[in-house]
C-alpha positions as CSV (number, residue, x, y, z in Angstrom):
1,M,-4.5,15.9,0.1
2,P,-2.3,18.0,-2.0
3,G,0.9,16.4,-2.8
4,Q,4.4,17.9,-3.4
5,T,3.5,18.8,-7.1
6,G,0.0,20.1,-6.1
7,T,-1.7,17.0,-7.4
8,Q,-3.8,14.6,-5.3
9,S,-1.8,11.9,-3.3
10,M,-2.2,9.4,-0.7
11,H,0.3,7.7,1.6
12,A,0.9,4.0,2.2
13,M,3.3,1.7,4.0
14,T,5.2,0.0,0.9
15,L,7.5,-3.2,0.7
16,K,9.7,-1.9,-2.1
17,R,12.2,-4.9,-2.2
18,L,12.2,-8.3,-0.4
19,G,14.0,-8.1,3.0
20,A,13.6,-4.2,3.5
21,P,11.6,-2.6,6.1
22,L,8.2,-1.2,5.1
23,E,8.6,2.4,3.8
24,W,6.2,5.5,4.3
25,T,5.5,6.5,0.8
26,E,3.5,9.3,-1.0
27,L,1.6,7.6,-4.1
28,P,-0.5,9.1,-6.8
29,D,-4.1,9.2,-5.8
30,R,-6.5,7.6,-8.5
31,Q,-10.3,8.1,-9.0
32,P,-12.6,5.3,-8.0
33,G,-13.5,2.9,-10.9
34,P,-17.0,1.7,-11.7
35,G,-18.4,-0.3,-8.7
36,E,-15.8,1.5,-6.4
37,L,-16.0,4.0,-3.9
38,R,-13.7,6.3,-1.8
39,I,-13.3,6.3,1.9
40,K,-11.1,8.1,4.2
41,A,-9.3,5.8,6.6
42,A,-7.9,7.0,9.8
43,A,-6.2,3.4,10.5
44,C,-5.8,0.1,8.7
45,G,-4.6,-3.2,9.7
46,V,-2.8,-6.1,7.7
47,C,-3.7,-9.8,7.7
48,R,-1.1,-12.6,8.7
49,T,-0.6,-13.4,5.0
50,D,0.7,-9.7,4.5
51,L,3.0,-10.2,7.2
52,H,4.3,-13.4,5.7
53,V,5.1,-11.4,2.5
54,V,6.9,-8.6,4.5
55,D,9.0,-11.3,6.6
56,G,10.2,-13.0,3.2
57,E,8.2,-16.3,4.2
58,L,6.4,-16.6,0.9
59,P,8.0,-17.5,-2.4
60,E,8.5,-14.7,-4.8
61,P,5.9,-11.9,-4.3
62,R,5.8,-9.1,-6.7
63,V,7.3,-5.9,-5.4
64,P,6.6,-3.1,-4.8
65,I,3.6,-4.1,-2.8
66,V,1.2,-2.1,-0.3
67,P,0.2,-4.8,2.3
68,C,-3.6,-4.5,2.5
69,G,-5.3,-7.6,3.5
70,S,-7.3,-7.5,0.2
71,P,-6.5,-8.3,-3.6
């Protein structure tokens, strides 16, 4: 999907700072690396650990972070 600058982009809900709500964010797309593939997702979920991070219940997570249920 072309972004505002004409380059490829993707969208994600991002936790930019602790205690803040998730923000709809346009991010630069990247090419898959060796052993990776690109899929088109219509929807995704988050695991409970992601919600602990968003809720500020885990010590010192690195932000910004895109909760995704995987490393």
